N, C-alpha and C positions, 0 to 999 in steps of 0.2 A: 504494500500500500504506500502511496505517496503521501507522506505526512505533511509535506510542505504546503499543499493546497488547503489542508485542514488548519494548519498553523496560520496561514494567511486569513482564512475565514474567521478564526478566533480573534486575530489582531484587528481586522476591519469591522466585523459585526458584533463581536463579543458573544458568539453563540457556537454551540457544538450540537450535533444531532445525537439523540439517545443511542442510535445504532452504532455510531462511531465511538461514543464514550465507553461502550461495553468492551471494546477491544483495545483501548489505550493501555499500554503496559505500565506497571508500577515501577517506580524508580526508588529503590531503597538504599543502594550504595552507589557511589560515584567516585571516580578517580580525581575529579576536579569540580567541586561544587561551585567554584567561581565561574565556570563556563556554562552553568545552568541559568537560563533566562526564564523568569516567571512570566507567564502570560496572563494569569488571573486566578482568582479564588473560585472554587467550585464547592457548592453545597447542594447535593441532590441525592434523593433516595428513590430506589426502585423496589420492586417486590423482592428482588434477590439480594441486592447489596446497597451500600451507602458510600457516597463519595463526599468526603469532607477534607479538603486540602487545597492543592494547587495543581493547575495544568502548567507544565513547563516545557521549554524547548531545550534540547541538548543534542548536539551533533546533527542538526537538521531533522530531528525526530521528536515526536510528541510523547510526553510521559505524564503520569500522574504521581504526585508526591503527597502522601497522606499526612494528616496533621501530626501524627505521632513522630514520623520521620523529621518533619520540620521542627518540632520541639527539640529534637536532638541537635540539629545543625544550626539553629537560630542564633546561638552565641557566636558562631564564626561568620555567618552570612546574614545580612539584614536585607530581606526582600520587602521593598516598599510597594505593596500591591493594594490598590483600592478597588479595582474593577472586579465585578462579579460576572462570571461566565454563565450564561443562561443555557439550559438544555432545552432543545426544541424537538418536537416530534416530526419526523419526516419519513 
């Protein structure tokens, strides 16, 4: 999948489809957290799972960083993210 199109949609419109969100990989460890660019906060629940964290770009790929992982790295990295990413049905 070409993540760059989805990343551009998030940057321009602030939205992601529910179908795509389900396949976004989780980023728990990273060799260089300073190279990770936060795209926005996400807080969404489905019948199966809950997303409460950030969608980020790393190496031209889209990842999800959960709130628990951010709590661990936030002393080293300060993400100033105010925008909320909306999940749309498509």
